[in-house]
C-alpha positions in Angstrom: 38.1 0.2 -18.2 35.8 1.1 -15.3 36.3 -0.5 -12.1 33.5 -2.5 -10.6 31.8 -0.3 -8.2 32.0 -3.1 -4.8 28.7 -4.5 -3.7 27.0 -3.0 -0.4 27.6 -4.0 2.7 25.4 -4.2 5.9 25.4 -4.4 9.4 23.8 -7.6 9.5 24.4 -7.8 13.3 22.5 -4.7 13.9 19.8 -5.9 11.0 19.0 -9.5 13.4 19.0 -7.3 16.5 16.6 -5.2 15.2 14.5 -8.6 13.7 14.6 -10.4 17.6 14.2 -6.9 18.9 10.8 -6.2 17.5 9.4 -9.8 16.1 10.9 -12.2 18.9 11.9 -14.5 16.4 12.5 -17.7 17.3 14.8 -19.0 14.4 18.0 -17.8 13.0 17.9 -15.6 10.3 19.7 -16.6 7.4 21.5 -15.4 4.6 22.2 -16.9 0.6 24.5 -16.5 -1.2 24.7 -17.9 -5.2 28.7 -18.0 -6.9 29.6 -18.0 -10.7 33.0 -20.3 -9.4 33.2 -23.2 -7.0 36.5 -21.5 -5.5 35.0 -18.3 -4.5 31.7 -20.4 -1.9 35.0 -22.9 -1.1 36.8 -19.9 -0.3 34.2 -18.5 2.5 36.0 -18.6 6.1 34.9 -21.9 8.5 32.7 -23.3 5.5 31.7 -26.7 5.7 30.9 -29.0 2.8 28.3 -32.2 2.9 29.4 -35.4 2.8 25.9 -36.5 1.8 23.2 -36.0 -0.6 20.9 -33.3 0.9 17.3 -31.5 -0.3 18.1 -27.4 -0.7 15.7 -27.1 2.4 18.2 -29.4 4.8 20.9 -27.3 3.6 19.3 -23.7 4.2 17.8 -25.8 7.5 21.5 -26.2 8.8 22.1 -22.9 9.3 18.5 -21.8 10.3 18.3 -24.5 12.6 21.8 -25.4 13.5 23.6 -22.0 12.8 25.9 -23.7 10.5 27.7 -22.2 7.3 27.3 -24.8 4.7 28.3 -24.2 0.6 27.4 -26.5 -1.9 26.9 -27.4 -5.8 24.7 -29.4 -7.4 26.4 -32.4 -7.1 25.5 -32.1 -3.0 21.7 -32.1 -4.2 19.6 -34.6 -4.3 17.9 -34.2 -7.9 16.9 -32.3 -10.6 13.9 -30.5 -8.6 16.5 -28.6 -6.4 19.0 -28.1 -8.8 17.0 -26.1 -11.2 14.5 -23.7 -8.3 18.5 -22.2 -7.6 19.9 -22.0 -11.6 22.3 -25.1 -10.7 20.8 -27.7 -13.3 19.1 -27.4 -16.3 15.3 -26.0 -16.5 14.6 -28.7 -19.9 12.0 -30.4 -21.2 13.0 -33.5 -19.3 12.3 -31.2 -16.1 9.1 -29.3 -17.1 7.4 -32.3 -18.0 7.3 -33.3 -13.8 7.3 -37.2 -14.9 8.4 -38.2 -11.5 5.3 -36.1 -9.9 2.4 -37.9 -11.9 0.5 -39.8 -9.5 2.7 -38.3 -6.7 1.5 -35.1 -5.7 -1.1 -34.5 -9.4 -3.3 -36.7 -10.7 -2.3 -36.5 -14.6 1.0 -35.5 -16.4 -0.7 -32.3 -17.5 -1.3 -31.0 -14.1 2.4 -32.2 -13.2 4.1 -30.2 -15.9 1.6 -26.9 -15.3 3.0 -26.8 -11.8 6.6 -26.8 -13.1 6.0 -24.3 -15.1 4.4 -22.0 -12.4 7.5 -22.4 -10.4 10.0 -19.1 -10.2 13.1 -20.7 -10.9 16.7 -18.6 -11.3 17.8 -19.0 -14.6 20.4 -22.1 -15.8 23.8 -21.0 -16.6 25.2 -17.9 -13.8 26.1 -19.9 -10.9 28.1 -23.2 -10.3 27.4 -22.9 -6.3 25.5 -21.9 -3.0 26.3 -20.7 0.4 24.2 -20.8 3.6 25.0 -19.1 6.4 23.1 -17.3 9.7 23.1 -13.1 9.0 25.5 -12.6 12.1 28.4 -14.9 11.2 29.0 -12.0 8.4 30.6 -14.5 6.4 28.3 -13.1 3.5 27.9 -9.9 3.5 26.2 -9.1 1.4 23.9 -12.2 0.8 21.9 -11.9 -2.5 18.8 -12.4 -0.4 17.7 -13.2 3.7 16.0 -15.8 4.8 12.8 -15.1 7.8 11.4 -17.6 9.3 8.5 -16.5 10.9 4.4 -17.1 12.9 1.9 -15.4 10.3 1.9 -12.8 13.1 4.8 -12.0 13.0 4.9 -11.8 9.4 2.2 -9.2 9.4 4.2 -6.9 11.2 6.9 -7.1 8.6 4.9 -7.0 6.1 3.4 -3.9 7.5 7.0 -2.5 8.0 8.0 -2.9 4.1 4.4 -1.0 3.3 4.9 1.6 5.5 6.7 4.4 2.8 6.4 3.4 -1.3 3.7 1.4 -0.5 2.8 -1.0 -2.7 -0.1 -3.9 -2.9 2.4 -7.9 -2.6 0.9 -10.8 -4.7 2.4 -13.8 -4.0 1.0 -16.8 -5.1 1.2 -20.4 -4.0 2.3 -23.8 -6.5 1.9 -26.0 -3.6 4.8 -28.7 -3.5 8.2 -27.1 -4.2 7.3 -23.6 -2.0 10.9 -23.1 -2.1 9.9 -21.4 -5.8 8.2 -18.8 -4.3 10.4 -18.1 -1.5 13.8 -18.1 -2.4 13.5 -18.8 -6.2 11.4 -15.8 -6.5 13.6 -14.0 -4.2 16.8 -14.7 -6.3 15.3 -14.6 -9.7 13.5 -10.7 -9.0 15.1 -9.6 -6.3 11.8 -8.6 -4.4 10.1 -10.2 -1.3 8.6 -13.0 -1.6 6.7 -15.0 0.8 5.4 -18.5 0.6 3.9 -21.5 3.1 7.0 -24.0 3.6 5.4 -26.7 1.6 5.1 -30.9 3.0 9.1 -30.9 2.2 10.5 -28.2 3.6 8.7 -29.1 6.7 9.7 -32.9 6.4 13.4 -32.7 5.6 13.8 -29.0 6.5 12.0 -29.3 10.0 9.9 -26.0 10.1 7.8 -26.4 11.7 3.8 -26.3 11.1 3.4 -22.4 12.6 6.0 -21.0 10.2 5.9 -19.0 6.9 8.7 -17.9 5.0 9.8 -14.5 4.0 12.7 -14.4 1.5 13.9 -11.0 0.5 17.3 -8.7 -0.5 19.2 -7.3 2.5 18.1 -3.8 1.4 14.6 -4.9 1.9 14.9 -5.6 5.7 16.6 -2.4 6.3 13.6 -0.7 4.9 11.1 -3.2 7.6 13.0 -2.7 10.1 12.5 1.2 9.7 9.2 1.0 9.4 8.3 -1.3 12.0 9.9 1.1 14.5 7.8 3.6 13.6 4.9 1.3 14.3 6.6 0.5 17.2 5.8 4.0 17.8 2.5 4.0 16.9 1.2 1.4 19.0 1.1 -0.4 16.3 4.1 -3.7 17.2 4.0 -7.2 17.9 2.9 -8.9 20.3 -0.1 -7.9 18.7 -2.0 -8.0 22.3 -5.6 -9.5 22.4 -8.5 -6.7 22.8 -11.1 -8.5 24.0 -13.8 -9.9 21.2 -16.3 -8.3 23.4 -14.7 -5.0 24.5 -16.1 -2.0 23.3 -14.0 -1.2 20.6 -14.0 2.2 20.6 -11.4 2.7 23.3 -8.5 0.9 22.1 -9.1 2.1 18.8 -9.7 6.1 19.6 -5.6 5.7 20.9 -4.6 4.7 17.2 -7.4 7.1 15.7 -7.8 10.3 18.0 -9.2 12.2 14.5 
């Protein structure tokens, strides 16, 4: 019988130190890990289990805003929407109909269904539990994905770092409400960097500030982004982006970067 190769481990402390040095992030960078068995999640050192019912947004923010390590099952989440995005509930016909959203987020049943069908979700049946934790804790090494909350200025530098080598055009979508499907839902499903504009629920229940966007991505992509951002910084392209002056002669500034 073939032995399984253990998952790659990362120097998560160094990754976070580099990110904070390069981007001056305000919010704790965290990881998410899915588990096929509840017992595996419960075995994580110092893991907290909820005593109330929450949204996934709240659970994520317990890690990113409070620095906690938290584990959940579908029973800890408020409803099918939160559970289905991370694969802890079926994406069945009742869920796809989205009846609860008619007259709330959408004007017709057709609109609600279209939104449900547009969501990127983790397939049901693979997992029984999820855990979140600050990357620096090292308790989820490796995490399935990392979450980076950042301002638009910080986020574009992160994206530039990802694109420094092996360039590809990123094409992301906006589903509207349930934007967690654009970030952690899509990243868990595809293994690709996934950017979102956090939705009403993420801001109301998860406490995400107005100015923050969210990038979800596997840790290997963070390593790639950091390598790219370090080279960009050596090229004089770094955060914070210093305003040049809207009436200044642009040639002096651009001449530094584009000497040829």
